[in-house]
VEXDO-218319 format. One record per residue: x, y, z of N, C-alpha, C in turn. Coordinates in steps of 0.05 Angstrom, whole numbers, plus 32768, in hexadecimal, padded with zeros to 4 digits. Atoms other than C-alpha are relative to their C-alpha. Layout:
<nodes>
XYZXYZXYZ/...
</nodes>
This chain:
<nodes>
801880128004897884CA82577FF280087FE7/800E7FF98019895A84C782117FE37FFB8002/801D80027FFF891184C681FE7FF67FE38004/8008801C7FFC890F847A81FD80007FF8801D/7FFE80057FE38926847682457FE9800D800F/80167FF27FF288F284A982597FE67FF17FFC/8019800F800688BA848182377FFF7FE78011/7FFF80197FF088D08441825A7FFA8006801D/80047FF97FE488D48463829E7FE380078006/801B7FF87FFB8890848382987FEC7FE97FFE/801280178002886F8443828180027FEE8018/7FFE80117FE9888B841A82BA7FF6800D8019/800B7FF27FE9887A845082EC7FE27FFF8001/801D800280028832845082D47FF77FE48007/8008801C7FFB8830840482D780017FF9801D/7FFB80097FE5884C83FC831D7FF880158014/80087FEB7FEE8831843C833B7FE87FF98010/801680067FEE87FD844083717FE580007FF3/801A7FFE800D87C5844E83407FFE7FEE7FE7/7FFF8010801887D58418830D7FE77FEF7FFD/801880108001879783F0831F80057FE27FFD/7FFA801C800387BC83AE83167FFD7FF08019/8000800E7FE687C0839D83607FF380118015/800D7FF27FEA879583AF839B800A7FF4801A/7FF5800A7FE687BA83A983DD7FEC80078016/80147FFB7FEB878483A28412800C7FFF801B/7FF580017FE5879983B684587FF27FEB8011/800C80157FEF878D8380848D7FEA800C8012/80167FF87FEE874F838284B980027FF0801A/7FFF800C7FE5874E837385047FE68006800F/80187FFC7FF087118369853080067FFD801E/7FFC80017FE387118377857B7FE68000800E/801980017FF186DD836D85B27FF8801B800C/80097FE77FF486B383A885C880047FFE801E/7FFA7FFF7FE486C983BC860E801B7FF48007/7FE6800D7FFB870A83958608801780117FF6/7FE87FF2800A875083A885F3800E7FEF7FEC/7FF2800F8014877B839485B9801A800E7FF8/7FE67FF6800887C3839B85A080067FF57FE4/7FF78009801B87DD83988558801D80087FFE/7FE47FFB800388278392854A800780047FE3/7FF77FFA801B884683B0850B801E7FFB8000/7FE480068002888A839284F9800C800D7FE7/7FF47FF1801588B583C084CF801C7FF57FF8/7FE68008800988F383B284A6801580168003/7FEE7FE97FFB891083F684B67FFA800B801C/80047FF47FE68918841E84F67FFA801E7FFD/80057FE480018904846585078001800C801C/7FFE7FF47FE6890F8496853F7FE5800A800B/801B7FF87FF788C584AB85417FEC7FEA7FFA/8016801480038887847F854A7FE6800E7FFD/801A7FF3800788428490852F7FE97FEC8002/80198010800087FB8477853A7FEA80147FFB/80157FED800687C0849A85197FE87FF27FF4/8019800C80088779848F85017FF5800F7FE7/800E7FF580178750849B84C18013800E7FED/7FF07FF18014876E84D28495801C80068009/7FE67FFB7FF487AA84DA84C38009801D7FFC/7FF97FE47FFE87A7852584C2800C8005801B/7FF37FF97FE687CA854984FB7FED7FFA8018/801280047FE9878B854585267FF87FE28003/8006801C7FFE878584FA851780167FF0800D/7FE9800E7FF487C984E985357FFA7FF9801D/800680097FE587BD84BF8573801880018012/7FE77FFF7FF1880584B88589801780057FEC/7FE77FFB800F884784D4856E801680058014/7FEC7FFE7FEB888584CA8597801B7FF67FF6/7FE5800A800688D084BF859480097FED8016/7FFA80137FEB88CD849285D27FF87FE47FF8/8007801C800688C5844785D47FE47FF9800A/801B80047FF68883844C85FA7FF2801A8002/80107FE87FFD884B847E85FB7FE37FF98004/801C80047FFB8803848386137FF1801A7FFB/80127FE9800387CA84B186007FE37FF78003/801B800A7FFB878784A1861F7FFF7FE27FFE/8004801D80038771845C860880147FF47FEC/7FED8009801487AA845885D5801C7FFF800C/7FE580027FF787F1844185E180117FF27FEA/7FEE800D8012882E842B85B980197FF7800E/7FE8800B7FF5886B840285C880137FF87FE9/7FED8005801688A983FF859C80177FF08009/7FE980117FFA88DF83CA859B80107FFD7FE6/7FEE80018017891B83CC856C800A7FE37FFD/7FF5801B80058930838B854B801F80018001/7FE380007FFE89778378855C800E7FF67FE7/7FF2800D80178987834E851E7FFD80117FE7/80057FF3801A8966837284E38002801E8001/80007FE37FFF896683B984FC7FE5800C7FFD/801B7FF68002891B83BF84F27FF48005801C/800D7FFA7FE788E883CE85287FE57FF48001/801B800B7FFB88A883B385467FF080158010/80117FEC7FF3887283E685577FE57FF38008/8019800C7FF6883883CC85827FED80178008/80147FEB7FFA87F983F885857FE97FF3800E/8015800B7FEF87C383ED85B97FE980138002/80187FF07FFB877B840585BF7FF17FF28017/800E800B7FE9875883FB86027FE380088000/801D7FFA7FFC870E83F886147FF380067FE5/800A7FFC801B86F983F085CB7FE280067FFF/801B7FF8800586B9841185B47FFB7FFE7FE2/80068001801C8694840F8572800C80177FF1/7FF47FE9800E86AF84548562801E7FFC7FFA/7FE48006800686F58436856180037FF37FE5/7FFF800C801A86E384138520800A80147FEB/7FF77FEE80158708843184E5801D7FF97FF7/7FE58004800B874C843884C28014800C8013/7FEA7FF77FEF878D843F84E8801A7FFD7FF0/7FE68002800C87D6844884D6801580018016/7FE97FFF7FEE8816843884FD801980047FEF/7FE97FFB8010885A844F84E6801980088010/7FE67FF77FF588A3846084F3800B80157FEE/7FF47FEC801188CC849A84DA80128013800F/7FEF7FEB7FF588F484D784E87FEF801A8004/800D7FE77FFB88DD851A85047FE27FFD8003/801D80027FFE8892852284F77FF37FF17FE9/800B800F8018888A84F984B7800B7FE48000/7FF7801C8002888D84AD84B780087FF97FE4/7FF88008801A88B2848D847E7FF97FE27FFB/800A801B80048894844784887FE87FFC8011/801980027FF1884E8435849D7FF07FE87FF6/8013801480098815840384997FE480098009/801C7FFB7FFA87CA840E84957FF17FE68008/801180177FF9879783DF84B57FE5800A8009/801B7FF97FF8874D83DE84C47FF97FF2801A/800A800B7FE7872F83D385097FE27FFE8000/801D80037FFC86E983B785147FFB7FF7801D/800680067FE486C883B185587FE77FEF8000/801680137FFF869A837685677FF28001801B/800F80007FE686638376859C7FF67FE48008/800A801A7FF98657832B859C80127FE97FF8/7FF08016800986898300857780177FF88013/7FE880057FF086C2830685A97FFB8007801D/80017FF87FE486CB830885F4801580168004/7FF07FE87FFB86EE83448614801E7FFA8002/7FE480067FFD872F831F861D800E7FF57FE7/7FF6800C80188738830885D6801580117FF1/7FEE7FEF800F875F834485BC7FF880027FE3/80067FFD801D87628354857280057FE57FF2/7FFE801880118757831A85417FFF80087FE3/7FFF7FFA801C8769831D84F87FE57FF87FF3/801A8005800B8727832284D280037FF67FE3/8000800B801B871C82F784947FE9800B7FF1/80147FF5801186F4830F845A7FF17FE97FF1/80108014800D86BB82E7843B800D7FF77FE5/7FF4800B801886D682B88405801D7FF88004/7FE580087FFB871B82B0842580027FE28005/7FFA801C7FF8873C826B842E801380028018/7FF17FFE7FE6875782618475800E7FE78006/7FF180177FF6878C82348492800A8006801C/7FF87FFC7FE58799822D84DC80117FE8800A/7FEF80167FF587D0820485007FF47FF48019/8008800E7FE887BE81D08534801A7FF8800F/7FE480007FF687FC81D8855F80097FE6800E/7FF780177FF087FE819E859080007FE67FF0/7FFD801A800E8816815A857780047FEA8015/7FFE80167FEC8808811E85A47FFC7FE57FF2/8007801A800C87E780E6857D7FF680057FE4/80087FFA801C87E580E985317FEE7FEA7FF4/80108016800B87BC80A9852A7FE3800A7FF9/801B7FF68006877B80D2852A8000801F8004/80017FE37FFE876E811C851D7FE380097FFD/801B7FF680018730814885218000801E7FFB/80057FE380048714818C850F7FE280048007/801C7FFC7FF886D581A585327FFB801D8007/80087FE47FFB86AE81E485427FF58002801D/800A7FFB7FE5869D82028586800F7FF18015/7FF4800F7FEA86AA81DA85C580057FE37FFA/7FFD801C800986A88198859F7FF67FEC8015/800C80127FEC867B817885D37FEA7FEE7FF4/8015800F800D8648815D85A280097FF57FE5/7FF8800C8019864E813085667FFC80137FE8/80057FED8016863081668539801480177FFE/7FEB7FEC8000866A8194854C80187FF77FEF/7FE8800B800D869C816685297FFE80057FE2/7FFF7FFB801C86AE817E84E4800F7FE97FF1/7FF08016800B86E4814984D6800D7FF08016/7FF180117FEE86FF810E84FC800B7FE97FEF/7FF480138012873080E084D8801A7FF3800B/7FE6800D7FFA876A80AF84DF801280017FE8/7FEF7FFB8017878680C5849B801080198004/7FEF7FE77FFE87BB80FA848F7FF180187FF7/80107FE9800987878126846D7FE47FF77FFB/801D80058005873C812B84657FF3801A7FF9/800F7FE98009870B815A84457FE27FFA8003/801D80037FFD86C1816584557FF4801B7FF8/800A7FE7800986A1819B842C801580157FFF/7FED7FEA7FFF86C581DC843980157FFD8016/7FEE80047FEA86EA81C0847580157FEA7FFA/7FEB80138005872C819B847380147FFF8017/7FEB80037FEC87638180849F80177FF07FF3/7FE9800D800D87A9816B848A801880008012/7FE780037FF187E8815184AB801780027FEB/7FEA7FFC80128828816A8489801A7FF9800E/7FE7800A7FF388678143849C801680157FFC/7FE97FED800088A1817184AE7FF8801D8000/80087FE48000887881B184AF8002800B801D/7FFC7FF37FE6887A81E384E87FED7FF58016/801380087FEC883A81CD850B7FF57FE47FFB/8009801C8005882B818A84EA7FE47FFF7FF5/801C8003800787E0818D84E97FF3801C7FFA/800C7FE7800887B781C384C67FE27FFC7FF9/801C80018007876C81D184C17FFA80177FEC/80067FEC8015874E81F684857FE280047FFD/801C7FF98007870D82198474800280107FE6/7FFF7FF280198702822E842C7FE680117FFB/80167FEF800786D5826584117FEE80088018/800E7FFA7FE786C2827F84567FE980147FFC/80177FEE7FFF868082A284647FFD800A801C/80037FF47FE6866982CC849E7FF87FEB8016/800980147FEC8648829084C080167FEE8009/7FE980107FF7868C826F84C5800D800C8019/7FF47FF37FE8869E82A084FD7FF97FF08018/8004800F7FE786A7827D853F801A7FF38009/7FE9800D7FF486D68251856780037FE47FF5/7FFA801A800C86F78212854C80167FF28010/7FEB80107FF4872381D98565800A7FED7FEB/7FF480168010875381AB854180167FF38011/7FEC800E7FEF87818177855E80027FE37FFB/7FFB801C80028792812F856A7FEF7FF08013/801180117FF0876A80F585857FE380017FF6/801C7FFE8007871E80F285857FF6801B8008/800A7FE57FFC86F8813385817FF38004801B/800F7FFD7FE686CC812785BE80117FFA8018/7FED80057FEA8707811085E8801C80017FF6/7FE67FFC800D8745812E85C980187FFB8011/7FE780027FF2878C811D85DB800E801B8003/7FF67FE4800087A1816485C97FF1800F7FEB/800E7FF080148781819D85A48009801E8001/7FFB7FE38001878881E6858F7FE6800E7FF9/80187FF180048750821885938006801B7FF2/7FFD7FE6800D874A825485647FE5800C7FF8/80187FF280088717828885518002800A7FE3/80027FF7801C8700829A850B7FEC80177FFF/80127FEA800586E282DD84F97FFE80057FE2/80047FFB801C86C482E784B47FED80177FFD/80107FE9800486A88328849C800080087FE3/80017FF7801C8695834C845C801880127FFA/7FEA7FED800786C9837584367FF9801C800B/80047FE67FF486D383BA84517FF180137FEE/800E7FEB800F86A383F1843B800D801B8005/7FF27FE77FFA86D184268458801480067FEA/7FED7FF7801486FA844E842880128016800C/7FEE7FEC7FF48735846F844A800A80157FED/7FF67FEA8011874484B3842C8018800D800F/7FE87FF77FF2878B84C084418009801C7FF6/7FF57FE6800787A585078443801E7FFE7FFC/7FE38000800487EB8519842D800F80088019/7FF47FF87FE787F8853484737FF77FED8016/7FE47FFA7FFF881C851E849D80127FEB7FF3/7FF18017800B883284E38472800780047FE2/7FFC7FFA801C88438505843080187FF17FF4/7FE8800D800B888784E2842980017FE38008/8000801B7FF68872849F844580017FEC7FEA/7FFF801680128883845F84227FFB7FE68010/800780187FF18863841D843980187FED8004/7FEB80147FFB889283EB845A7FF67FE47FFB/8007801C8004889383A1844C7FFF7FF2801B/8003800D7FE688788384848C7FE47FF68004/801A800C7FFB883F835E84A97FF58008801B/800C7FFA7FE68811837A84DF7FF47FE7800C/800A80197FF587FC834585107FF38006801B/800D7FFC7FE687CC8342854B800F7FF28016/7FF3800D7FE987E7833385907FEA7FF68012/8015800D7FF187BE830385B9800A7FFA801C/7FF980097FE587BC82F4860380057FE28000/7FF9801C800087DB82B186147FE87FEF8008/801780107FF6879A829C86357FEC7FFA7FEA/801380048016877482A185F380087FEB7FED/7FF68016801187A0826E85D07FFC80067FE3/80037FF8801C879C8295858F801B80007FF2/7FE78000800F87D0828D85588008801C7FF9/7FF77FE6800887FB82CA854A80087FFF7FE3/7FF97FFE801C880D82E38505801B7FF47FFB/7FE5800C8003885582CD85117FFE7FE27FFB/8004801D8004883C828585157FF87FFA7FE4/800B8005801B8819828B84D2801480067FEA/7FED7FF98015885682A584AE800E7FE87FF4/7FF38018800A8870825E84A67FEC7FEA7FFB/801580158003882E8239849F7FFC7FF97FE3/80068008801B88278210845F7FE280017FFC/801C7FFF800687E38217843E7FF97FE97FEE/80068018801087CA81D384287FED80057FE9/80157FFC8015878F81EF8400800480187FEE/7FFC7FE8801187AA823083E5801B800C8006/7FE77FF17FFC87E8825A83DC7FF8801D8005/80087FE57FF787E7829F83FC801780137FFF/7FED7FEA8000880D82DE83EE7FF38018800D/800D7FE97FF387FE8318841E7FFB80167FEC/80087FEC801387DA835083FA801480177FFE/7FEE7FE98001880E8384840E801A7FF97FF2/7FE9800780108844835C83E87FF97FFD7FE3/80098005801B881A835483A9800B80147FEC/7FF57FEE8014883283948387801D7FF87FF8/7FE580088006887A837B838C80007FE67FF0/8001801A800D8868833483787FF880037FE3/800A7FFD801B8843834B833A801080137FEF/7FF47FEB800F8866838A8326801D7FFB7FF8/7FE38003800588B08377832B80047FED7FE8/7FFC8012801788AD833982FC7FF5800D7FE6/800C7FF48018887F835F82CC801280167FF5/7FEE7FEA800988AE839B82CB80187FF47FF3/7FE9800C800D88E8836D82BB7FFB7FF77FE4/80088009801B88C4834F82807FFD80187FED/80047FE9801188B083938266801A800F7FF9/7FE57FF4800588F783AE826D800E7FF17FEA/7FF3801080158910837482437FF480067FE5/800E7FFA801988DB8381820E8008801C7FF6/7FF97FE5800888EB83CB820E801D80027FF6/7FE480008008893683BD820880027FF47FE4/7FFF800C801A892B838F81CC7FF480137FEB/800C7FED801288FD83C381AC801280177FF9/7FED7FEA8005893083FB81B480177FF67FEF/7FEA800B8010896683CE81997FF97FFD7FE3/800A8003801B893C83C0815C7FFE801B7FF2/80037FE5800C892D840A8151801B800B7FF9/7FE57FF680048976841D8158800E7FF27FE8/7FF4800F8016898B83E681287FF480087FE5/800E7FF88018895783FB80F5800A801C7FF7/7FF57FE58006896F844480F9801C7FFF7FF5/7FE48002800989B7842F80F080017FF57FE4/8000800B801A89A7840680B37FF780157FEB/80097FEA8012898184418094801680147FFB/7FEA7FED800389BC846F80A280167FF67FEE/7FEC800C801089EC843F80817FF880007FE2/800A8000801B89C0843B80438003801B7FF3/7FFE7FE5800A89C08486803D801D800A7FFE/
</nodes>
């Protein structure tokens, strides 16, 4: 390896390294009800013989569960591991029971060998004392300024669609009611997409804290619907917590490409993250924050490699011409 190769390697390493400052991958945030229980599933692209669940700095004393079994319990914490048959990856579900305010903070779940995980995901947990009922489980928390899209699953009568807030028992609860394929009213929108997974989608743009609450979207008239889907929205401020991760016990860990998703009770009628993986976004395009380093860095690295190659070729050609003259 000559000096030119070293320069290129160091430049690209600095560009795409964890401290480049080009991309900030924000871990997802989940809110659960005080006194209730919640489960978050982490889907990995690789497998591992050991499973890990820890909190905050993830020092040895912060490890909540570490096991080579498929299930384990420790007080209010439990994990359940299921290996994917097709891809060879694994799904690790972590549960916290009887949530208290002290459970708020940063967590990490991971897979690996021996005592050090080689793939993991960080996420933040917040505990609410009023927004959710005790049976709601964890709900993905949206940050102020986000644009949201939710599917309206049932499809009975497409002649009229609606989007409303709360129980939709009063006229003032109705945000949109239309016989068109799409309609927009301020920050609220509804759109039918032919051939899409769910057909009908409701959107809220530039969300604020006061948007938190329960919503309905569906077919027919809002006050006497033919079918509808109910979902909850939680909006909060960006995290003020700053996780300071220690190098132990995760010194060799490398993040996996996967999406953590909340698991909901069937009685709550909440959409899971798996449902959202195929949802078109009528008002915005979305790339998960944990994929952004790959999305930005790989194409940029390719361009820079091409520029570096042309520059080296020019330098070598110039040197050769000088040598021939002498």
